[in-house]
C-alpha positions in Angstrom: 0.2 0.3 0.0 1.2 3.6 -1.3 0.9 6.3 1.0 1.3 10.3 0.5 4.3 11.6 1.9 2.5 15.6 1.7 -0.1 14.1 4.5 1.4 15.3 8.0 1.1 11.9 10.4 2.4 9.1 11.8 1.6 5.4 11.4 3.3 2.7 12.8 2.4 -1.0 11.7 2.7 -4.3 13.1 0.0 -6.7 11.2 -1.7 -6.8 8.6 -5.6 -6.4 7.5 -7.4 -9.3 6.4 -11.1 -9.4 7.9 -13.8 -7.1 9.3 -15.2 -8.2 13.0 -18.2 -5.0 14.1 -20.2 -4.5 17.2 -22.8 -4.6 15.2 -23.3 -8.6 14.7 -23.2 -10.0 18.0 -25.5 -13.4 18.3 -28.8 -13.0 17.3 -31.1 -15.6 16.8 -28.8 -18.4 18.2 -25.4 -17.8 19.2 -23.1 -16.9 16.2 -19.3 -15.5 16.0 -20.7 -12.5 14.5 -22.2 -10.6 15.8 -8.8 23.9 24.7 -8.5 26.2 26.7 -9.9 25.1 30.1 -7.5 24.7 32.5 -7.1 21.4 34.3 -8.6 20.1 37.4 -7.0 17.8 39.7 -7.4 14.5 39.0 -8.1 13.8 42.6 -10.8 15.8 42.6 -15.0 14.7 42.9 -17.9 14.6 42.3 -20.1 15.8 46.0 -20.5 12.9 47.9 -24.1 13.5 47.7 -23.6 12.6 44.0 -20.9 9.8 44.0 -21.2 6.4 45.6 -18.0 4.1 46.3 -19.5 0.5 47.1 -19.8 -2.7 44.9 -23.0 -2.7 42.5 -26.1 -4.4 44.7 -26.1 -7.4 42.2 -24.4 -10.0 42.9 -23.8 -11.2 39.6 -21.5 -8.0 38.6 -18.0 -10.0 38.8 -14.7 -9.2 38.0 -13.1 -11.1 35.1 -9.1 -11.4 37.0 -8.6 -12.8 40.1 -6.6 -9.9 41.7 -9.0 -7.2 42.6 -7.6 -4.2 40.4 -10.2 -2.1 40.1 -13.4 -1.0 42.4 -17.1 0.1 41.4 -18.8 2.8 41.6 -21.8 4.6 41.5 -23.3 8.3 40.6 -25.8 10.4 39.6 -25.8 11.1 35.6 -28.7 13.1 34.1 -31.0 11.8 37.3 -29.7 8.0 36.4 -27.4 6.2 38.8 -24.7 5.3 36.5 -22.2 2.0 37.3 -18.3 2.6 36.5 -15.3 1.5 37.7 -12.0 3.0 38.4 -8.1 2.5 39.3 -5.1 3.9 39.7 -4.5 7.8 40.5 -2.9 11.2 38.4 -4.2 12.5 34.9 -8.1 11.4 34.4 -8.3 8.5 31.3 -12.2 7.5 30.2 -12.4 4.5 28.2 -15.7 3.9 26.6 -17.2 0.8 25.0 -19.1 -0.2 22.0 -22.2 -1.0 21.6 -23.4 -4.8 21.8 -26.3 -6.2 24.4 -23.0 -7.4 26.2 -20.4 -4.7 26.3 -19.6 -2.7 29.4 -17.1 -0.9 31.7 -16.4 -4.5 32.8 -17.0 -6.4 30.2 -14.9 -4.2 27.8 -12.2 -3.1 29.7 -11.8 -5.3 32.9 -8.5 -6.6 31.5 -7.4 -3.7 31.3 -8.6 -0.9 33.7 -6.1 -2.0 36.5 -3.1 -2.2 34.4 -3.7 1.3 33.0 -4.4 2.1 36.6 -0.5 1.9 37.2 0.1 5.4 35.6 -3.5 7.0 35.1 -6.8 7.7 36.9 -8.5 5.1 34.9 -12.6 5.2 34.3 -14.6 3.0 32.5 -18.3 3.9 32.4 -21.7 1.7 31.4 -22.8 3.9 28.9 -27.0 4.4 29.5 -28.8 1.7 28.6 -25.6 -0.8 29.0 -24.0 -2.3 31.5 -25.5 -2.0 35.0 -26.4 1.7 34.0 -30.1 1.1 33.5 -31.9 2.3 30.5 -34.8 5.1 30.6 -36.1 4.9 27.0 -36.3 6.1 23.2 -34.5 9.3 24.3 -31.2 7.3 24.6 -31.6 5.5 21.2 -29.5 7.6 19.2 -25.8 7.7 19.1 -25.9 11.4 19.5 -28.2 11.0 22.9 -25.5 8.5 24.1 -22.5 10.8 23.9 -24.4 14.0 25.5 -24.6 11.2 28.5 -20.8 10.9 28.0 -20.3 14.3 28.0 -22.3 14.6 31.4 -20.6 11.7 33.6 -17.5 13.4 32.8 -19.1 16.8 34.1 -20.2 14.8 37.0 -17.0 13.4 37.8 -15.2 17.0 37.6 -12.1 15.6 36.5 -11.9 17.2 32.8 -10.3 17.3 30.4 -9.4 14.0 30.3 -7.9 11.5 28.1 -10.8 9.4 26.1 -10.8 6.2 24.3 -13.7 4.8 22.5 -13.9 1.3 21.2 -15.7 0.3 18.4 -19.3 2.7 18.2 -17.2 4.0 21.6 -15.0 5.4 18.8 -18.0 7.5 17.3 -19.1 8.8 20.6 -15.7 9.8 22.1 -15.4 11.9 18.8 -18.7 13.3 19.4 -17.4 14.5 22.7 -14.1 16.4 21.3 -15.8 17.7 18.6 -18.8 19.0 21.1 -17.3 19.7 23.8 -13.1 20.0 23.5 -12.7 22.0 26.3 -13.2 18.5 27.6 -10.6 16.1 26.3 -7.0 16.2 25.9 -6.1 13.6 23.9 -8.2 11.0 22.0 -7.9 7.2 21.3 -9.9 5.3 18.9 -9.7 1.3 19.3 -10.7 -0.6 16.4 -14.1 1.9 15.3 -15.2 1.4 12.2 -19.0 3.3 12.2 -17.1 6.5 13.6 -14.2 6.0 10.9 -16.5 5.2 8.3 -20.1 5.5 7.1 -21.6 2.3 6.7 -21.7 1.2 3.1 -24.1 -1.1 2.5 -27.1 -2.9 3.7 -25.0 -6.1 5.0 -24.6 -3.4 8.3 -28.3 -2.4 8.7 -30.4 -4.3 11.1 -33.6 -5.3 10.5 -36.1 -7.3 11.9 -37.0 -9.8 10.0 -33.4 -11.6 9.1 -31.2 -10.3 12.8 -32.6 -9.4 15.7 -31.5 -10.1 19.3 -32.9 -12.3 22.1 -32.6 -14.6 25.1 -29.3 -16.5 25.2 -28.4 -19.4 27.0 -24.7 -19.1 29.0 -23.3 -22.0 26.5 -24.4 -19.9 23.8 -22.7 -16.4 25.4 -19.7 -19.3 25.9 -19.3 -20.2 21.9 -19.9 -16.6 20.9 -17.0 -15.5 23.0 -14.9 -18.1 21.3 -15.6 -17.1 18.1 -15.0 -13.6 19.6 -11.7 -13.7 20.5 -8.5 -14.9 18.9 -7.2 -16.4 22.5 -9.9 -18.7 23.5 -8.3 -19.1 27.0 -10.1 -16.1 27.2 -13.5 -17.5 27.8 -13.3 -18.8 31.4 -16.2 -19.7 33.6 -15.9 -16.1 35.2 -16.2 -14.1 31.8 -19.4 -16.5 30.7 -21.0 -16.0 33.5 -20.9 -11.9 33.4 -21.5 -11.5 29.7 -24.2 -14.0 30.0 -26.2 -11.7 32.6 -25.2 -8.2 31.2 -26.7 -9.9 27.7 -30.1 -11.4 29.5 -30.3 -7.6 30.8 -30.1 -5.6 27.8 -30.9 -7.6 25.3 -34.5 -6.5 24.9 -34.0 -2.7 25.0 -30.4 -3.2 22.6 -33.2 -5.1 20.4 -35.7 -1.8 20.5 -32.4 0.5 20.0 -31.5 -0.9 16.6 -34.7 -1.1 15.1 -35.2 2.6 15.7 -31.7 3.8 14.6 -30.4 1.0 12.1 -33.3 -0.8 10.0 -32.2 1.1 6.9 -28.4 2.7 5.7 -30.0 5.6 5.7 -30.9 5.6 9.3 -27.8 3.7 10.4 -25.7 6.6 9.0 -27.8 9.5 10.6 -27.5 7.7 13.9 -23.8 8.8 13.3 -24.2 12.2 12.1 -22.6 15.4 13.5 -24.3 18.3 12.6 -26.0 17.0 9.4 -22.7 15.1 8.3 -21.5 11.6 9.2 -19.3 12.3 12.2 -15.8 10.7 10.0 -16.2 13.6 7.8 -15.0 16.3 10.9 -12.0 14.4 11.4 -9.9 17.1 9.8 -11.0 19.5 12.5 -10.1 17.8 15.2 -7.1 19.8 17.2 -5.8 17.2 20.0 -3.6 14.5 19.4 -5.3 11.7 18.3 -4.1 7.5 18.2 -5.7 5.1 15.5 -5.4 1.3 17.4 -6.4 -1.2 14.8 -6.4 -5.0 14.6 -5.9 -7.5 12.1 -8.2 -9.6 12.2 -10.2 -8.0 14.2 -11.0 -4.7 12.4 -11.8 -3.0 8.7 -7.9 -1.6 9.2 -8.5 -0.1 5.5 -11.4 2.2 7.2 -8.7 2.9 9.7 -6.3 4.2 7.8 -9.0 6.4 5.7 -9.4 8.0 8.8 -5.8 8.0 9.4 -5.3 10.5 6.5 -8.6 12.4 7.4 -7.4 13.4 10.8 -4.0 16.6 10.8 -1.4 14.5 12.6 -2.8 11.0 13.6 -0.9 8.4 14.7 -1.8 4.5 13.9 -0.8 1.2 15.2 -2.2 -2.6 13.9 -1.9 -4.7 16.2 -1.7 -8.5 15.3 -3.5 -11.3 16.2 -6.0 -9.5 18.4 -10.1 -9.1 17.5 -12.4 -6.6 18.0 -11.4 -6.3 21.5 -7.8 -5.8 20.8 -7.6 -5.1 24.3 -9.0 -7.9 25.6 -6.7 -10.1 23.3 -3.7 -8.3 23.5 -4.4 -6.5 26.8 -0.2 -6.0 28.0 0.5 -4.8 24.2 -2.3 -2.6 23.8 -1.9 -0.4 26.9 1.8 -0.3 26.1 1.1 1.2 22.8 -1.6 3.6 24.7 0.2 4.9 27.8 3.7 5.7 25.6 1.5 7.3 23.7 -0.4 9.2 26.1 2.4 10.1 28.4 4.5 11.5 25.7 4.8 14.8 23.1 2.7 14.7 19.6 5.0 14.8 16.9 5.8 17.9 15.9 3.8 19.6 13.2 6.2 21.2 10.0 6.7 24.5 10.5 
């Protein structure tokens, strides 16, 4: 592949792309392998005690994914919603935003890396409204734009901005929306395997339609089969992980089905759900004024979509991680954390004079 020498960007390639895997294609029906100018507030600053709780979720099934107790559970009121998040470490704040599968959550998506990142950052992963243990309200939160506004309110409720922020898959759309809408809240942006945040959905194969694709109840064994197809490393499919993902799926699949019908029944509806001020979010890439790192994986994403976005964003850097699925930070937690940490803690490439 030949790249223009005139683009003010840098790319680190450690793998080669093949097949895509998006968070829009979870098991449906039977189990399936598819599925700034603001002053920095002290990272130790917290929301008023009346708004923030530090306690385990009042739910016995909210289990950790590792033997170590390397993160803590918290709840905070966000726009009247009791919002769950996990946290580890001290220092500069780093917020992690998951994707749009019915089982995506702070724990299920980022449980393997929050503790590792906590060695260098005040690392916070939230359950977006309608996901994980943050209960859904209704149709007002179906759209990507509404979910992104919820993320903004979450950061404001914590009182830790401006933050480093990272988004995986649909989270790549949400975090870019935050960066465009509230640039004073974001210092640096990491996008991991975001398909719908880096290119418009091209055809009906990516749309969700009730007559051919739908979410329904899954058994634990169906969830195990799905996870064995989702991860590149089968030893990740532990009993604890299956238990957690199964619980999250059963809690959220009905709302996820209604949401998907509302925002993804056609290509037009799907892309409208990914718009920012009338254009697909990717078309605003050239307007980003903060450092951006794209981390994509082989074979767990459409790397060519990431490369296209790389050229849209001035000064962007890109890293392609081998032997990883769509949740590359679960398949390769140590390497992903190393890449992200090094990039966040160092100055970006010097722009041309």
